DRENLUMRO-36125 format. One record per residue (C-alpha): y, z, x. Coordinates in steps of 0.2 Angstrom, whole numbers, plus 2048, in hexadecimal, padded with zeros to 3 digits. Each point is the difference from the previous one (the first is absolute). Last residue first. Example, Ala and Ser with C-alpha at 12.3 -4.5 7.8 and 13.67 -1.06 7.14 Angstrom:
BEGIN
REC / v / w / u
REC / 7FB / 824 / 844
REC / 7EF / 803 / 7FA
***
This chain:
BEGIN
REC / v / w / u
REC / 934 / B84 / 6E1
REC / 805 / 802 / 7EE
REC / 7F2 / 80D / 7FA
REC / 801 / 80B / 80F
REC / 813 / 7FF / 801
REC / 802 / 806 / 7EE
REC / 7F2 / 80E / 802
REC / 809 / 807 / 80F
REC / 7F8 / 7FE / 811
REC / 7F3 / 80A / 80A
REC / 7FC / 802 / 812
REC / 7EF / 805 / 807
REC / 7FE / 80F / 80B
REC / 808 / 808 / 80F
REC / 7F0 / 801 / 80A
REC / 7FA / 7EF / 7FC
REC / 811 / 7F9 / 803
REC / 801 / 809 / 811
REC / 7EF / 7F8 / 805
REC / 805 / 7EF / 7F9
REC / 810 / 7FF / 80A
REC / 80B / 7F3 / 7F8
REC / 80C / 7F9 / 80C
REC / 811 / 807 / 805
REC / 7FD / 7FD / 812
REC / 7FF / 813 / 803
REC / 7F3 / 801 / 7F2
REC / 803 / 801 / 7EE
REC / 7F8 / 80B / 7F3
REC / 80C / 80E / 800
REC / 80F / 7F4 / 800
REC / 7FB / 7FB / 7EE
REC / 804 / 811 / 7F9
REC / 7FA / 800 / 7EF
REC / 80A / 80A / 7F4
REC / 7F5 / 80D / 7F6
REC / 7F6 / 7FB / 7F1
REC / 7EF / 808 / 805
REC / 7F9 / 7EF / 805
REC / 80E / 7FD / 80B
REC / 80F / 7F6 / 7FB
REC / 80A / 7F0 / 803
REC / 811 / 7FD / 7F9
REC / 805 / 7F1 / 7F6
REC / 802 / 809 / 7F0
REC / 7FB / 7FE / 7ED
REC / 7F5 / 80C / 7F7
REC / 803 / 80E / 80C
REC / 7F0 / 807 / 809
REC / 7F3 / 80C / 7FC
REC / 7FF / 7F9 / 7EE
REC / 7F7 / 7F0 / 807
REC / 7F0 / 809 / 805
REC / 7F9 / 7EE / 802
REC / 801 / 7FE / 7ED
REC / 808 / 80F / 7F8
REC / 7FE / 7FA / 7EE
REC / 813 / 802 / 7FF
REC / 803 / 7F6 / 810
REC / 7F4 / 7F1 / 7FC
REC / 806 / 7FE / 7EE
REC / 812 / 802 / 805
REC / 7FE / 7F3 / 80E
REC / 7F6 / 7F4 / 7F5
REC / 80C / 7FF / 7F1
REC / 813 / 801 / 805
REC / 7FF / 7FA / 812
REC / 7F1 / 7F4 / 800
REC / 801 / 7F9 / 7EF
REC / 812 / 7FF / 7FF
REC / 803 / 7F9 / 811
REC / 7F3 / 7F2 / 7FD
REC / 808 / 7FC / 7EF
REC / 811 / 7FF / 808
REC / 7FA / 7F6 / 80F
REC / 7F8 / 7F3 / 7F4
REC / 80F / 800 / 7F5
REC / 80C / 7FD / 80F
REC / 7F5 / 7F2 / 806
REC / 800 / 7F7 / 7EF
REC / 813 / 802 / 7FF
REC / 803 / 7F8 / 811
REC / 806 / 80B / 80F
REC / 812 / 7FC / 806
REC / 80C / 809 / 7F3
REC / 7F3 / 80E / 7FD
REC / 803 / 805 / 812
REC / 7F5 / 80A / 80C
REC / 7F1 / 803 / 7F6
REC / 7FD / 813 / 7FE
REC / 811 / 805 / 806
REC / 809 / 7F6 / 7F2
REC / 807 / 80F / 7F6
REC / 802 / 80B / 80F
REC / 80B / 7F4 / 809
REC / 80A / 7FC / 7F1
REC / 805 / 812 / 7FD
REC / 803 / 805 / 7EE
REC / 7EF / 808 / 7FE
REC / 7F7 / 807 / 7F1
REC / 7F0 / 80A / 802
REC / 7F3 / 7FE / 7F2
REC / 7F1 / 801 / 80C
REC / 807 / 803 / 811
REC / 7EF / 803 / 809
REC / 806 / 80F / 809
REC / 80F / 804 / 80C
REC / 80C / 7F9 / 7F2
REC / 7F7 / 80A / 7F3
REC / 7F6 / 7F9 / 7F1
REC / 7EE / 803 / 804
REC / 800 / 80D / 80E
REC / 80F / 809 / 7F9
REC / 7F9 / 800 / 7EF
REC / 7EF / 807 / 807
REC / 80A / 80E / 80A
REC / 808 / 806 / 7F1
REC / 80F / 80C / 803
REC / 80D / 7F3 / 7FC
REC / 7F9 / 7FE / 7EE
REC / 808 / 7F2 / 7F6
REC / 80C / 7FD / 80E
REC / 7F2 / 7F9 / 80A
REC / 7FF / 7F0 / 7F5
REC / 812 / 7FD / 804
REC / 7FC / 7FB / 812
REC / 810 / 7F7 / 804
REC / 7FD / 7F6 / 80F
REC / 80C / 7F7 / 80C
REC / 80F / 807 / 7F5
REC / 7FD / 811 / 809
REC / 806 / 7F8 / 810
REC / 812 / 801 / 7FB
REC / 80B / 7FB / 80F
REC / 7F4 / 7F9 / 80C
REC / 7F3 / 7F4 / 7F8
REC / 805 / 802 / 7EE
REC / 812 / 7FB / 804
REC / 7FD / 7F4 / 80E
REC / 7F4 / 7F5 / 7F6
REC / 80D / 7FC / 7F2
REC / 80E / 800 / 80C
REC / 7F7 / 7F3 / 80B
REC / 7FB / 7F6 / 7F0
REC / 812 / 7FF / 7FA
REC / 806 / 7FA / 811
REC / 7F2 / 7F3 / 800
REC / 805 / 7FB / 7EF
REC / 812 / 7FE / 804
REC / 7FC / 7F6 / 810
REC / 7F4 / 7F4 / 7F6
REC / 80D / 7FE / 7F2
REC / 80D / 7FB / 80D
REC / 7F4 / 7F4 / 809
REC / 7FB / 7F8 / 7EF
REC / 812 / 7FD / 7FD
REC / 808 / 80A / 7F1
REC / 808 / 7F7 / 7F2
REC / 813 / 803 / 7FC
REC / 804 / 7EE / 800
REC / 7F1 / 7F5 / 7FF
REC / 7F5 / 7FE / 810
REC / 7F8 / 7F0 / 805
REC / 7F2 / 805 / 80C
REC / 7F8 / 7F9 / 810
REC / 7F0 / 809 / 804
REC / 7FF / 80B / 810
REC / 7FF / 811 / 7F7
REC / 7F3 / 7FA / 7F4
REC / 7F5 / 7F7 / 80C
REC / 800 / 810 / 80B
REC / 7FC / 80B / 7F2
REC / 7F3 / 7F5 / 7F8
REC / 7F7 / 7FE / 811
REC / 801 / 813 / 803
REC / 7F8 / 803 / 7EF
REC / 7F3 / 7F3 / 802
REC / 7F9 / 807 / 810
REC / 7F8 / 80F / 7F8
REC / 7F9 / 7F6 / 7F2
REC / 7F6 / 7F4 / 80B
REC / 7FB / 7F1 / 7F6
REC / 7F0 / 7F7 / 802
REC / 7FF / 7F6 / 7F0
REC / 80A / 7F2 / 807
REC / 7F2 / 7FD / 80D
REC / 808 / 7FC / 811
REC / 801 / 811 / 808
REC / 7F0 / 80A / 7FF
REC / 7F2 / 7F3 / 7FE
REC / 806 / 7F2 / 80B
REC / 80A / 80C / 80A
REC / 7F1 / 808 / 806
REC / 804 / 7FE / 812
REC / 812 / 804 / 7FD
REC / 7FC / 80F / 7F5
REC / 7F5 / 806 / 80E
REC / 80E / 7FE / 80D
REC / 80C / 808 / 7F4
REC / 7F5 / 80F / 7FE
REC / 7FC / 802 / 813
REC / 813 / 7FF / 803
***
């Protein structure tokens, strides 16, 4: 509601100018407009609604197979096949690593870094892609393999928290009974550390 309120207050700048398009809304507007538009069908021609339903069922099956039936299709880390015992290849090209060279047949995995390429303009996708490339595939490996912040004590890519020695950080050990930070317990337990990827991206 706050966002709509601000858009209403600033409608002179955010709504009225023709250049102020909102790509995420254009998809729904186009879909609703298409499904409700009158159409003259030739014999044997599909209606827009029939095409939409067939496409929806097809997308469901396409998402369901890699998601539940055959999850291996979500990320095929062929780079790791070169040397399955290599930790470095696993960190760089593996599904649990940075995913360099990994192939995916799962739409959710392909578009996970930006939501949907069908909505976001090309120039924004290029900016996001360049930023992702520079951070995930250039800066993170450099920071990790030069052992910046003792990075090699932790996995290269994980959301877990760690102690300085690389063991799991038990967050309950630093909280009081009200689940608030107890600074004395924190000082005793020690500072927390995060993976290199999260240190550079958050």
